[in-house]
C-alpha positions in Angstrom: 0.0 0.0 0.0 1.3 3.4 -0.9 2.3 5.7 2.0 -0.4 8.3 1.2 -3.0 5.5 1.0 -1.8 4.1 4.4 -2.2 7.6 5.8 -5.7 7.7 4.4 -6.6 4.4 6.1 -5.1 5.5 9.4 -7.0 8.8 9.2 -10.3 7.0 8.6 -9.6 4.8 11.7 -9.1 8.0 13.7 -12.3 9.5 12.2 -14.3 6.5 13.2 -12.7 6.4 16.6 -13.6 10.0 17.4 -17.2 9.3 16.2 -18.1 7.6 19.4 -17.1 10.8 21.4 -18.9 13.0 18.9 -22.1 10.9 19.3 -21.8 11.1 23.1 -21.8 14.9 22.9 -24.7 14.7 20.4 -27.0 12.5 22.6 -26.1 14.6 25.6 -27.6 17.7 23.9 -30.3 16.1 21.7 -32.8 13.3 22.3 -31.1 10.2 20.8 -33.7 9.6 18.0 -33.8 13.3 17.2 -30.0 13.4 16.9 -30.0 10.3 14.6 -32.6 11.9 12.4 -30.7 15.2 12.2 -27.6 13.3 11.2 -29.3 11.4 8.4 -31.2 14.5 7.2 -27.8 16.3 6.8 -26.3 13.3 5.0 -29.3 13.1 2.6 -28.9 16.8 1.8 -25.2 16.5 1.2 -25.6 13.4 -1.0 -28.7 14.5 -2.9 -26.5 14.9 -6.1 -25.7 11.1 -6.0 -29.3 9.8 -5.9 -30.7 8.0 -8.9 -34.2 6.6 -9.3 -34.7 3.1 -8.0 -37.5 0.8 -8.9 -38.9 -2.6 -8.1 -36.8 -5.1 -6.1 -33.9 -2.8 -5.9 -35.9 -0.1 -4.2 -37.4 -2.6 -1.8 -33.9 -3.9 -1.0 -32.5 -0.4 -0.4 -35.5 0.4 1.8 -34.9 -2.7 4.0 -31.2 -1.8 4.3 -32.1 1.7 5.3 -34.6 0.6 7.9 -32.1 -1.9 9.3 -28.8 0.1 9.2 -30.2 3.6 9.3 -33.2 3.4 11.7 -32.6 0.4 13.9 -28.8 0.2 14.1 -28.0 3.8 14.9 -31.0 4.2 17.2 -29.8 1.2 19.3 -26.2 2.5 19.3 -27.1 6.1 20.3 -29.6 4.9 23.0 -26.8 2.6 24.2 -24.4 5.5 24.5 -27.1 7.6 26.3 -27.9 4.8 28.8 -24.5 3.4 29.5 -22.6 6.7 29.6 -19.4 4.7 28.7 -18.0 5.7 25.3 -15.1 3.3 25.7 -17.4 0.3 26.2 -19.5 1.2 23.2 -16.4 1.5 21.0 -15.4 -2.0 21.9 -18.9 -3.7 22.0 -19.9 -2.5 18.5 -17.0 -4.5 17.1 -19.2 -7.6 17.7 -20.6 -6.9 14.3 -17.7 -8.9 12.9 -18.6 -12.2 14.6 -22.3 -11.6 14.1 -21.6 -11.1 10.4 -19.7 -14.4 10.3 -22.6 -16.2 11.9 -25.1 -14.7 9.5 -22.9 -15.5 6.5 -23.1 -19.1 7.5 -26.8 -19.4 8.3 -28.2 -16.9 5.7 -25.7 -16.9 2.9 -24.6 -20.5 3.4 -20.9 -19.6 3.3 -18.2 -21.9 4.5 -16.2 -20.8 7.5 -13.0 -22.4 8.7 -12.2 -23.4 12.3 -9.9 -20.4 12.8 -12.7 -17.9 12.4 -15.0 -20.0 14.5 -12.4 -19.8 17.2 -12.2 -16.0 16.8 -15.9 -15.8 17.2 -15.9 -17.8 20.4 -13.0 -15.6 21.7 -14.9 -12.4 20.9 -18.0 -13.4 22.7 -15.9 -14.6 25.7 -14.5 -11.1 25.8 -18.0 -9.6 26.1 -18.7 -11.8 29.1 -15.5 -10.5 30.8 -16.3 -6.9 29.8 -19.8 -7.2 31.1 -18.6 -8.0 34.6 -16.6 -4.8 34.9 -18.3 -3.1 37.9 -19.0 0.2 36.1 -20.4 -1.5 33.0 -22.4 -4.1 35.0 -24.4 -1.3 36.6 -25.4 0.0 33.1 -25.8 -3.4 31.3 -28.9 -2.3 29.6 -27.0 0.3 27.6 -24.4 -2.2 26.6 -27.0 -4.8 25.6 -28.5 -2.2 23.2 -25.1 -1.7 21.6 -24.7 -5.5 21.2 -28.1 -5.7 19.6 -27.2 -2.7 17.4 -24.1 -4.6 16.3 -26.2 -7.6 15.3 -28.6 -5.4 13.4 -25.7 -3.8 11.6 -24.4 -7.3 10.7 -27.8 -8.2 9.2 -27.8 -5.0 7.2 -24.3 -5.8 5.8 -25.6 -9.2 4.7 -28.4 -7.4 2.8 -25.9 -5.1 1.3 -23.8 -8.0 0.0 -26.9 -9.1 -2.0 -27.4 -5.6 -3.5 -26.1 -5.0 -7.0 -25.8 -1.9 -9.2 -25.9 0.8 -6.5 -22.8 2.9 -5.7 -21.6 3.6 -2.2 -22.5 7.3 -2.2 -25.9 6.6 -3.8 -26.6 3.9 -1.2 -25.6 6.2 1.6 -27.8 8.9 0.2 -30.8 6.6 -0.1 -30.2 5.2 3.4 -30.2 8.7 4.8 -33.2 9.9 2.8 -35.3 6.9 3.8 -34.2 6.9 7.5 -34.5 10.5 8.4 -38.3 10.9 8.2 -39.3 7.9 10.4 -36.5 8.7 12.9 -37.8 12.3 13.3 -41.4 11.1 13.5 -40.5 8.5 16.2 -38.6 11.2 18.0 -41.5 13.6 18.2 -43.9 10.7 19.1 -41.8 9.2 21.9 -39.2 11.9 23.0 -39.4 15.5 24.3 -37.1 18.5 24.4 -36.4 18.8 20.7 -37.3 22.4 20.4 -35.4 23.2 23.6 -32.3 21.5 22.2 -32.6 23.5 19.0 -33.0 26.8 20.9 -30.0 25.9 23.0 -27.7 25.0 20.2 -24.0 25.6 20.7 -20.9 24.8 18.7 -20.4 21.4 20.3 -23.9 20.2 19.5 -23.7 21.5 15.9 -20.2 20.0 15.5 -21.5 16.6 16.7 -24.2 16.5 14.0 -21.9 17.8 11.3 -19.0 15.5 12.3 -21.1 12.3 12.4 -22.7 13.1 9.0 -19.8 14.5 7.1 -16.7 13.0 8.5 -17.9 9.6 9.7 -20.6 8.8 7.1 -19.5 10.5 3.9 -15.7 10.9 4.2 -15.0 7.8 6.3 -17.2 5.3 4.6 -16.5 6.8 1.1 -12.8 6.7 1.7 -12.9 3.1 3.0 -14.8 2.0 -0.1 -12.3 3.8 -2.3 -9.4 1.9 -0.6 -11.2 -1.5 -0.9 -11.5 -0.9 -4.6 -7.7 -0.6 -4.9 -6.3 -3.0 -2.4 -7.0 -6.5 -1.0 -9.3 -6.7 1.9 -6.5 -8.1 4.1 -4.4 -5.0 3.4 -7.2 -2.5 4.4 -9.1 -4.1 7.3 -6.3 -4.1 9.8 -6.6 -0.3 9.9 -10.2 -0.7 10.8 -9.2 -2.6 13.9 -7.6 0.6 15.2 -10.9 2.5 15.3 -12.0 1.1 18.7 -8.5 1.7 20.1 -8.8 5.4 19.1 -12.4 5.4 20.5 -11.2 4.2 23.9 -8.3 6.7 23.9 -10.6 9.6 23.1 -13.0 8.5 25.8 -10.2 8.6 28.4 -8.8 11.9 27.2 -12.0 13.8 26.6 -14.4 12.3 29.2 -12.0 11.1 31.8 -13.2 7.5 31.7 -11.3 5.2 33.9 -10.3 1.8 32.5 -10.3 -1.0 35.0 -8.1 -4.1 34.6 -11.2 -6.2 33.8 -12.2 -3.7 31.1 -8.8 -3.8 29.5 -8.7 -7.6 29.6 -12.2 -7.9 28.2 -11.5 -5.4 25.5 -8.3 -7.1 24.5 -10.0 -10.5 24.2 -12.8 -9.0 22.0 -10.3 -7.2 19.7 -8.2 -10.4 19.5 -11.2 -12.4 18.4 -12.2 -9.7 15.9 -8.7 -9.6 14.6 -8.7 -13.4 14.0 -12.0 -13.2 12.2 -10.9 -10.3 10.1 -7.4 -11.4 9.2 -7.9 -15.2 8.8 -7.6 -16.6 5.3 -10.6 -18.2 3.7 -10.5 -22.0 3.7 -9.0 -23.4 0.4 -11.6 -24.9 -1.9 -11.4 -28.7 -2.3 -9.4 -29.9 -5.4 -11.5 -30.8 -8.4 -12.1 -34.5 -8.9 -10.1 -36.1 -11.6 -11.8 -38.0 -14.4 -11.2 -41.8 -14.2 
């Protein structure tokens, strides 16, 4: 990988790592559903130029992806951040999307997975058990459970995306945002309160949280990641993605003063080790073709 491209991959990992802190600032000022709706409304506005008309099965597929990844996933993640109050735990727990994706690829896509990745999956879930018994996290297990559920929903959305053909990354992001924003905002006004007070009390941090999660994390981060995957092997790019939770924990400590217990560090290390095994393991070699007699 060229040095500039390595710098781009590293920058994306930093962008995604800081996203957890930006989201924490956002849900501290806005109701979680309202913040999520604002994020997607801004993404839809910025990516309006990339939208193309969709019809039939492709429109239904994109709509289901939007409801899964846009509405459910981010709602669960932001509610988890709000309830748990632990940015570092969220940054680690959301990485469970990797083992969840592996499980869904086996049971839904009927893909073959080698024993190395099965081992990585078991290790990752064992790390969650260790992480969950950290005294601080144990008292806010409900928030962490929402994040784990959000990681599963994200994995299902990724399986749906793998089946989708003929839709570019920016176009898909634009449609996800456009479809997700209205129901999120409607749900917010139906179930939450304080939206107008949050708007009236806007400050630079609240505005920055919305702009950062929409522009930096969604458009620049995901767009840049897709650009790299078009030019390099997955095994060359994905290790940089494993740095995102490390940055997320570092920013949580520096910006919010979160204290990391030894149990948290051990649990986080186990989860990341399992995710690394899943991400970096080679696919099992196909069986040799049978010879004609």
